[in-house]
C-alpha positions as CSV (number, residue, x, y, z in Angstrom):
1,M,-26.1,40.4,-51.0
2,T,-24.4,41.0,-47.7
3,T,-26.0,40.8,-44.2
4,T,-25.8,44.6,-44.0
5,E,-27.5,45.1,-47.4
6,T,-30.2,42.6,-46.5
7,K,-31.0,44.4,-43.2
8,S,-30.9,47.8,-45.1
9,R,-33.4,46.5,-47.7
10,A,-35.7,45.0,-45.1
11,R,-35.7,48.3,-43.2
12,G,-36.5,50.2,-46.4
13,I,-39.3,47.8,-47.2
14,L,-40.8,48.0,-43.7
15,Q,-40.4,51.8,-43.7
16,A,-42.2,52.1,-47.1
17,A,-45.1,50.0,-45.8
18,L,-45.5,51.8,-42.6
19,R,-45.2,55.3,-44.3
20,G,-47.6,54.3,-47.0
21,L,-50.2,53.1,-44.4
22,G,-49.8,56.3,-42.4
23,L,-50.0,58.4,-45.5
24,A,-53.1,56.6,-46.8
25,L,-54.9,57.0,-43.5
26,V,-54.2,60.8,-43.6
27,L,-54.6,61.6,-47.2
28,L,-58.1,60.0,-47.7
29,P,-60.0,62.2,-45.2
30,G,-57.7,65.2,-46.0
31,A,-58.4,65.0,-49.7
32,V,-62.1,64.3,-49.3
33,L,-62.4,67.3,-46.9
34,C,-60.5,69.7,-49.1
35,F,-62.4,68.7,-52.2
36,T,-65.8,68.8,-50.5
37,L,-65.2,72.2,-48.9
38,S,-63.9,73.6,-52.1
39,L,-66.9,72.6,-54.2
40,V,-69.3,74.0,-51.5
41,S,-67.4,77.3,-51.0
42,I,-67.1,77.9,-54.8
43,A,-70.8,77.1,-55.2
44,L,-71.7,79.7,-52.6
45,I,-69.9,82.5,-54.3
46,P,-73.0,83.8,-56.2
47,I,-74.8,84.4,-52.9
48,G,-71.8,86.1,-51.4
49,V,-70.9,83.6,-48.7
50,G,-68.2,82.0,-50.9
51,I,-66.5,85.4,-51.3
52,V,-65.5,85.2,-47.6
53,T,-64.9,81.4,-47.3
54,T,-63.2,80.6,-50.6
55,P,-59.8,82.2,-49.9
56,W,-59.6,80.3,-46.5
57,V,-60.6,77.0,-48.1
58,L,-58.2,77.4,-51.1
59,T,-55.4,78.4,-48.7
60,G,-56.1,75.1,-46.9
61,V,-56.0,73.2,-50.1
62,R,-52.7,74.8,-51.0
63,A,-51.3,74.0,-47.6
64,F,-52.4,70.4,-48.1
65,A,-50.8,70.2,-51.5
66,N,-47.6,71.8,-50.2
67,W,-47.4,69.3,-47.4
68,R,-47.7,66.6,-49.9
69,R,-44.8,68.2,-51.9
70,V,-42.7,68.2,-48.9
71,I,-43.5,64.5,-48.2
72,A,-42.8,63.6,-51.8
73,A,-39.4,65.3,-51.6
74,Q,-38.4,63.8,-48.2
75,W,-39.8,60.3,-48.6
76,G,-39.8,59.7,-52.3
77,G,-37.0,61.9,-53.6
78,V,-39.5,63.6,-56.0
79,R,-39.4,67.4,-56.2
80,I,-42.6,69.0,-57.2
81,P,-42.2,72.8,-57.6
82,P,-45.2,75.0,-56.6
83,A,-46.2,77.8,-59.1
84,Y,-48.8,79.8,-57.2
85,R,-49.3,83.4,-58.2
86,P,-48.6,85.8,-55.3
87,I,-51.7,87.4,-53.6
88,P,-51.2,90.7,-51.7
89,K,-51.4,90.0,-48.0
90,D,-53.7,93.1,-47.5
91,A,-56.0,92.2,-50.4
92,N,-59.7,92.3,-49.7
93,P,-61.8,89.1,-49.9
94,W,-63.1,89.8,-53.4
95,T,-59.6,90.3,-54.8
96,R,-58.2,87.3,-53.0
97,T,-61.1,85.0,-54.1
98,F,-61.0,85.8,-57.8
99,G,-57.2,86.2,-57.8
100,M,-56.9,82.6,-56.5
101,L,-59.6,81.3,-58.9
102,R,-57.8,82.9,-61.9
103,D,-54.6,81.1,-60.9
104,P,-54.2,77.9,-63.0
105,A,-52.4,76.2,-60.0
106,T,-55.7,76.4,-58.1
107,W,-57.6,74.3,-60.7
108,R,-54.6,71.9,-61.0
109,D,-54.9,71.3,-57.2
110,L,-58.6,70.8,-57.4
111,R,-58.2,68.3,-60.3
112,W,-55.6,66.4,-58.3
113,L,-57.8,66.0,-55.2
114,P,-60.3,63.4,-56.7
115,V,-57.4,61.4,-58.1
116,D,-55.5,61.6,-54.8
117,M,-58.5,60.2,-52.8
118,T,-58.9,57.3,-55.3
119,A,-55.7,56.2,-57.2
120,G,-53.5,58.1,-54.7
121,F,-55.1,56.3,-51.8
122,I,-54.6,52.9,-53.5
123,T,-51.0,53.5,-54.4
124,A,-50.2,54.7,-50.9
125,L,-51.8,51.7,-49.3
126,L,-50.4,49.2,-51.7
127,P,-46.9,48.8,-50.0
128,A,-48.6,48.0,-46.7
129,V,-50.8,45.4,-48.3
130,L,-47.9,43.8,-50.0
131,V,-46.1,43.5,-46.7
132,L,-49.0,42.7,-44.3
133,Y,-51.3,40.6,-46.5
134,P,-48.8,37.6,-46.7
135,L,-48.9,37.3,-42.9
136,E,-52.6,36.3,-43.1
137,G,-51.7,33.5,-45.5
138,F,-49.1,32.2,-43.1
139,A,-51.6,32.4,-40.2
140,L,-54.1,30.4,-42.2
141,A,-51.5,27.8,-42.9
142,A,-50.6,27.6,-39.2
143,G,-54.2,26.7,-38.2
144,L,-56.1,30.0,-38.2
145,W,-58.3,28.5,-41.0
146,R,-60.2,26.5,-38.4
147,T,-61.7,29.6,-36.9
148,M,-62.4,31.3,-40.2
149,T,-64.4,28.5,-42.0
150,G,-67.3,26.2,-41.6
151,G,-69.2,27.5,-38.6
152,P,-71.1,25.4,-36.1
153,Y,-73.3,24.0,-38.8
154,G,-71.0,24.4,-41.8
155,E,-73.0,27.4,-43.1
156,Y,-70.0,29.7,-43.6
157,G,-68.4,27.8,-46.4
158,P,-64.7,28.2,-47.4
159,Y,-62.7,31.4,-46.4
160,W,-61.3,33.1,-49.5
161,Y,-57.6,34.2,-49.3
162,G,-57.0,35.9,-52.6
163,F,-58.1,33.4,-55.1
164,V,-57.6,30.4,-52.8
165,P,-60.8,28.9,-51.1
166,V,-59.6,27.7,-47.7
167,S,-61.7,24.9,-46.2
168,D,-59.1,22.4,-44.9
169,Q,-55.5,22.0,-44.0
170,A,-54.4,21.3,-47.6
171,S,-56.1,24.5,-49.0
172,A,-54.7,26.4,-46.0
173,L,-51.2,25.3,-47.1
174,G,-52.1,26.6,-50.5
175,A,-52.9,30.0,-48.9
176,G,-49.5,29.9,-47.1
177,A,-47.9,29.2,-50.5
178,L,-49.7,32.2,-52.0
179,G,-48.6,34.3,-49.0
180,A,-45.0,33.3,-49.7
181,A,-45.3,34.3,-53.3
182,L,-46.9,37.7,-52.3
183,L,-44.0,38.2,-49.8
184,F,-41.5,37.6,-52.7
185,V,-43.4,40.3,-54.7
186,A,-43.3,42.6,-51.7
187,H,-39.5,42.1,-51.4
188,R,-39.1,43.1,-55.0
189,Y,-41.7,45.9,-55.5
190,T,-42.7,47.4,-52.2
191,V,-40.3,50.4,-52.4
192,S,-41.1,50.8,-56.1
193,A,-44.9,50.8,-55.4
194,F,-44.4,53.4,-52.7
195,R,-42.4,55.6,-55.2
196,L,-45.3,55.1,-57.7
197,H,-47.5,57.1,-55.4
198,F,-45.2,60.1,-55.6
199,R,-44.8,59.8,-59.3
200,L,-48.5,60.0,-59.6
201,T,-48.6,63.0,-57.4
202,Q,-45.8,64.6,-59.4
203,A,-47.6,64.0,-62.7
204,L,-50.8,65.8,-61.4
205,L,-49.2,68.7,-59.4
206,T,-46.3,69.6,-61.8
207,P,-46.9,73.0,-63.3
208,S,-48.0,73.3,-67.0
209,Q,-46.1,75.2,-69.6
210,A,-48.3,78.2,-68.9
211,E,-47.5,78.1,-65.3
212,L,-43.8,77.8,-66.0
213,A,-44.1,80.9,-68.1
214,E,-45.7,82.6,-65.1
215,R,-42.7,81.3,-63.1
216,V,-40.4,82.9,-65.5
217,R,-42.2,86.2,-65.1
218,V,-41.9,86.0,-61.3
219,L,-38.2,85.2,-61.6
220,T,-37.8,88.2,-63.9
221,E,-39.4,90.4,-61.2
222,T,-37.1,88.9,-58.6
223,R,-34.1,89.6,-60.7
224,R,-35.3,93.3,-61.1
225,D,-35.7,93.4,-57.4
226,A,-32.2,92.1,-57.0
227,V,-30.8,94.9,-59.3
228,D,-32.8,97.5,-57.3
229,T,-31.5,96.0,-54.0
230,S,-27.9,96.1,-55.3
231,A,-28.3,99.8,-56.4
232,A,-29.7,100.6,-52.9
233,E,-26.8,98.8,-51.3
234,L,-24.3,100.8,-53.4
235,R,-26.0,104.0,-52.2
236,R,-25.9,102.8,-48.6
237,I,-22.2,102.0,-48.9
238,E,-21.6,105.5,-50.5
239,R,-23.5,107.2,-47.7
240,D,-21.8,105.2,-44.9
241,L,-18.4,106.1,-46.4
242,H,-19.3,109.8,-46.8
243,D,-20.8,110.1,-43.3
244,G,-18.4,107.8,-41.5
245,A,-14.9,107.0,-42.5
246,Q,-14.5,109.7,-45.0
247,A,-15.6,112.4,-42.5
248,R,-13.2,111.0,-40.0
249,L,-10.3,111.0,-42.5
250,V,-11.1,114.6,-43.4
251,A,-11.1,115.6,-39.8
252,M,-7.7,113.8,-39.4
253,G,-6.3,115.8,-42.3
254,M,-7.4,119.0,-40.7
255,D,-6.0,117.9,-37.3
256,L,-2.6,117.1,-39.0
257,N,-2.5,120.6,-40.6
258,T,-3.1,122.1,-37.2
259,I,-0.5,119.9,-35.6
260,E,2.0,121.1,-38.2
261,M,1.4,124.7,-37.2
262,L,1.4,124.1,-33.5
263,I,4.3,121.6,-33.2
264,E,6.7,124.3,-32.3
265,K,4.5,127.1,-30.9
266,D,2.4,124.9,-28.5
267,P,3.8,121.3,-28.2
268,E,1.2,120.4,-25.5
269,A,-1.8,121.3,-27.8
270,A,-0.1,119.5,-30.7
271,K,0.1,116.3,-28.5
272,Q,-3.5,116.5,-27.7
273,L,-4.4,116.8,-31.4
274,I,-2.1,113.8,-32.2
275,A,-3.9,111.7,-29.6
276,Q,-7.2,112.9,-31.2
277,A,-6.0,112.0,-34.7
278,R,-4.9,108.6,-33.5
279,K,-8.3,107.9,-32.0
280,S,-10.0,109.1,-35.3
281,S,-7.8,106.7,-37.3
282,V,-8.8,103.8,-35.0
283,D,-12.5,104.7,-35.4
284,A,-12.2,105.1,-39.1
285,L,-10.5,101.7,-39.4
286,A,-13.2,100.0,-37.3
287,E,-16.0,101.6,-39.5
288,L,-14.3,100.4,-42.7
289,R,-14.0,96.9,-41.2
290,D,-17.7,96.9,-40.3
291,L,-18.5,98.1,-43.8
292,V,-16.5,95.5,-45.4
293,R,-18.0,92.8,-43.1
294,G,-21.5,94.0,-44.2
295,I,-20.6,93.6,-47.8
296,H,-18.9,90.2,-47.7
297,P,-17.6,88.9,-44.4
298,P,-14.0,87.7,-44.5
299,V,-14.8,84.5,-42.6
300,L,-17.4,83.7,-45.3
301,A,-14.8,84.2,-48.1
302,E,-12.1,82.4,-46.4
303,R,-13.8,79.5,-44.6
304,G,-17.2,79.1,-46.2
305,L,-20.8,79.2,-45.2
306,G,-20.6,76.8,-42.3
307,D,-18.0,78.7,-40.4
308,G,-19.6,82.0,-41.4
309,V,-22.9,81.0,-39.8
310,R,-21.0,79.7,-36.7
311,A,-19.3,83.1,-36.4
312,L,-22.8,84.7,-36.6
313,A,-24.0,82.4,-33.8
314,L,-21.1,83.3,-31.5
315,R,-22.1,87.0,-31.7
316,L,-25.8,86.4,-30.7
317,P,-27.0,87.1,-27.2
318,I,-29.1,83.8,-27.3
319,A,-27.6,80.3,-27.0
320,T,-27.4,79.0,-30.5
321,E,-26.5,75.5,-31.8
322,V,-25.3,75.2,-35.3
323,T,-25.2,71.8,-37.2
324,V,-23.4,71.8,-40.6
325,E,-23.3,69.0,-43.1
326,L,-21.8,70.4,-46.2
327,E,-19.3,68.4,-48.2
328,G,-18.0,71.3,-50.3
329,R,-18.7,74.9,-51.1
330,A,-21.4,76.6,-53.2
331,E,-20.6,79.4,-55.5
332,A,-19.8,82.7,-53.8
333,P,-23.1,84.5,-54.8
334,V,-25.1,81.6,-53.4
335,E,-23.0,81.4,-50.2
336,S,-23.5,85.1,-49.7
337,A,-27.3,85.0,-50.2
338,A,-27.6,82.0,-47.8
339,Y,-25.4,83.7,-45.2
340,F,-27.3,87.0,-45.3
341,A,-30.7,85.2,-45.3
342,V,-29.7,83.2,-42.2
343,S,-28.3,86.4,-40.6
344,E,-31.7,88.2,-41.2
345,V,-33.7,85.3,-39.8
346,L,-31.4,85.1,-36.7
347,T,-31.7,88.8,-36.2
348,N,-35.6,88.5,-36.4
349,A,-35.5,85.7,-33.9
350,V,-33.3,87.7,-31.4
351,K,-35.5,90.8,-31.7
352,H,-39.0,89.4,-31.9
353,S,-39.3,85.7,-30.8
354,G,-38.6,86.0,-27.1
355,A,-36.7,82.7,-27.4
356,D,-33.9,81.6,-25.2
357,R,-32.5,79.0,-27.6
358,I,-31.9,78.8,-31.4
359,W,-31.0,75.9,-33.6
360,V,-29.5,76.3,-37.1
361,D,-29.1,73.3,-39.5
362,L,-27.2,73.6,-42.7
363,H,-27.0,70.7,-45.2
364,H,-27.0,69.9,-48.9
365,R,-29.1,67.1,-50.4
366,D,-30.5,66.3,-53.8
367,G,-29.1,69.4,-55.3
368,M,-30.6,71.7,-52.7
369,L,-28.8,73.8,-50.1
370,R,-31.2,73.9,-47.2
371,A,-30.9,76.1,-44.1
372,T,-33.3,75.7,-41.2
373,V,-33.5,78.1,-38.3
374,T,-35.7,77.0,-35.4
375,D,-36.3,78.8,-32.1
376,N,-38.4,78.1,-29.0
377,G,-40.0,81.5,-28.8
378,K,-43.6,82.7,-28.9
379,G,-44.3,82.0,-32.6
380,G,-46.6,84.1,-34.8
381,A,-43.9,85.0,-37.5
382,V,-45.4,85.6,-41.0
383,I,-44.1,86.6,-44.4
384,G,-45.7,90.0,-44.8
385,A,-44.9,93.2,-46.7
386,G,-42.2,95.2,-45.0
387,S,-41.1,92.3,-42.8
388,G,-37.6,91.0,-42.7
389,L,-38.9,87.6,-43.9
390,A,-40.3,89.2,-47.1
391,G,-36.8,90.6,-47.8
392,V,-35.3,87.1,-47.2
393,E,-37.8,85.7,-49.7
394,R,-36.9,88.2,-52.3
395,R,-33.2,87.5,-51.7
396,L,-33.7,83.8,-52.1
397,G,-35.9,84.3,-55.2
398,T,-33.0,85.8,-57.1
399,F,-31.5,82.3,-57.1
400,D,-34.8,80.4,-57.6
401,G,-34.8,79.7,-53.9
402,V,-37.8,79.3,-51.6
403,L,-38.7,80.3,-48.1
404,A,-41.2,78.4,-45.8
405,V,-42.2,79.5,-42.4
406,S,-44.0,77.4,-39.7
407,S,-44.8,79.5,-36.7
408,P,-48.0,78.6,-34.8
409,A,-49.0,80.8,-31.9
410,G,-47.0,79.8,-28.9
411,G,-44.1,78.5,-31.0
412,P,-41.9,77.0,-31.9
413,T,-40.9,78.9,-35.1
414,M,-39.1,77.1,-38.0
415,V,-37.9,78.9,-41.0
416,T,-36.6,76.8,-43.9
417,M,-34.7,78.2,-46.8
418,E,-33.8,76.3,-49.9
419,I,-31.5,77.3,-52.8
420,P,-30.9,74.9,-55.7
421,C,-27.1,74.7,-56.2
422,A,-24.1,72.3,-56.5
423,L,-21.2,72.1,-54.2
424,S,-17.7,72.1,-55.4
């Protein structure tokens, strides 16, 4: 193993230990709190209090579970798809409560919480133990055992390090040897132990066959929405052609007929009509170009998604920084969906966020095309019926993509879009 590989492995081991320790410290109180509040809130449903509190509590449980899905994907390379049934945003508390309780994903989350606070806590903490516990053995061997054993009158007895009773220097060296053995185990298995935690989470949070069937139903609906959207888009194109370019071309034809009659009788009037016809032709050409750009921008077809989004950013009135890490191109329908999704999010940011700076990040990793749009505006963006973000969610759903929005009051707003695809 080269020096570079050794440093990389050591960095990975230390990273797994620190991440596992941090995750363990957060997940234990989080899982206990979510599980306790869920039990109490559901128990209070018969007296009416739970009708109001349960949707809020279960929404918190889902947020906690979704955060763990994100951590599993980013830190462990383990993708855990959510399969929650949609709940109308304007539903009353009764509908929201029993809609969420009838969702199998809710009970899957609640079954996962007790395991997460026990076995999940242990598997998250294990990498840190494998790395840090050997240090105590080395410290005992170096002389720390003298402060840990005996006591003023010998009443403490030996100090146990693992299965080694430490009472003198010889046994302390034995503790150091055990620490060295544990460090070897840590070198071999720390990263694997950290991944074990995410495999456990995946096993408990992965949707069942019934939930996958529900997912198929949702995808069928999104496909139907896509067909309806395509039909509406065709009607829009027809309307734009009829009211715009077509009307101008008809007017040009009438002008040319008039010019033909006036060319000899009134040359000055004919010249004015020629200038008017020329202007109409320029306007008609501009409208046709705008129409084509709205259907499929030429820069997207010719140069790909990265340059297409860069071109979008150049036309915005807000300073926009675009970062692209794409080692190839996705299929044309996927590129088009991603382009128009980013375009819609950027339009929302310009219109509603009050931001003075926007960042766009495009990259492809683990079979996912991910686009993130962040602004430093006032926040408060939500995915609601009739909003632009709801349309983006439907557009992505056609390709089994997902949309996530983080927009606390006061900002910043981060909109993340993911579409599973391969790059050519």
